[in-house]
N, C-alpha and C positions, 0 to 999 in steps of 0.2 A: 223860643217857638212863637211865631206870630199867630194871633187869634184868627180863627176862620171868619170870613165875612158873613154877616147876617143878611140873608136874601129872602124876600117874600114874593110870592107870585100874586100880583094884583089882579090881572086878567089874562085869560088864555083862550084862543079860538082854535080848536083842534082842526077845523076844516082848512083854515088858511095857514095855520102853524105860526101865527103871530101872537105874541104875548107881551105883557108889561111886568117887569121885575122891579122891585124896590130894594135899594141898598143904600148904605151910608156912603157919603162922598169919599170918605177916607178908605173905604174898601174897594173902590172902583178899579184901581190898578191891579189889585190881586184878582178881582173877578174877571177882568179882561184877560189876564194870563190864563185863568182856568178855562174860559171860553176858547181861547186860542189852542190850548193843549187838547181840548175835547174835539175841536174841529180837525186837528191833525190826525188823531188816533181813531176817529169815528168811522165806522163802515157804513153809516146811514147816508142815503143820497142827499139829505138836507141837514147839514150840521147846524149847530146854533150859530147865528150871526148877530152881531150887535148893530142895530140900525142907527142908534144915536143915544145921547145922554141929555137929560134935561133936569132942571131944578124942580119943576112942578109937573103934575100929571096933565094939567091944562095945556101947558106949553109943549109937552111931549106929544100929545094928541094932535095939536095944531101943526107942529113941525114935521113929524114923521109918519103919522097915520092919516092925515088929511081929514080928521073929524073934529068937530067942535067939542061936544060934551058927551056924546053917546058912547057907552062902553063898546068894546070890540066883540064881546061875546054874543 
């Protein structure tokens, strides 16, 4: 049995529906599979989508959220 990935919510903005999750790089393939399965079975109009992956929070904000250092909340 494979261990479950450890995932932490770093930031989440309920208005925009955008959040930052933290996980180990070894858990990423398993987490992608979980998100894919959730989006297929979800009845919600806005399923979970993965915008991108980055090694640091600073680079993640710069690449995908177009913010420098400000939190998204």
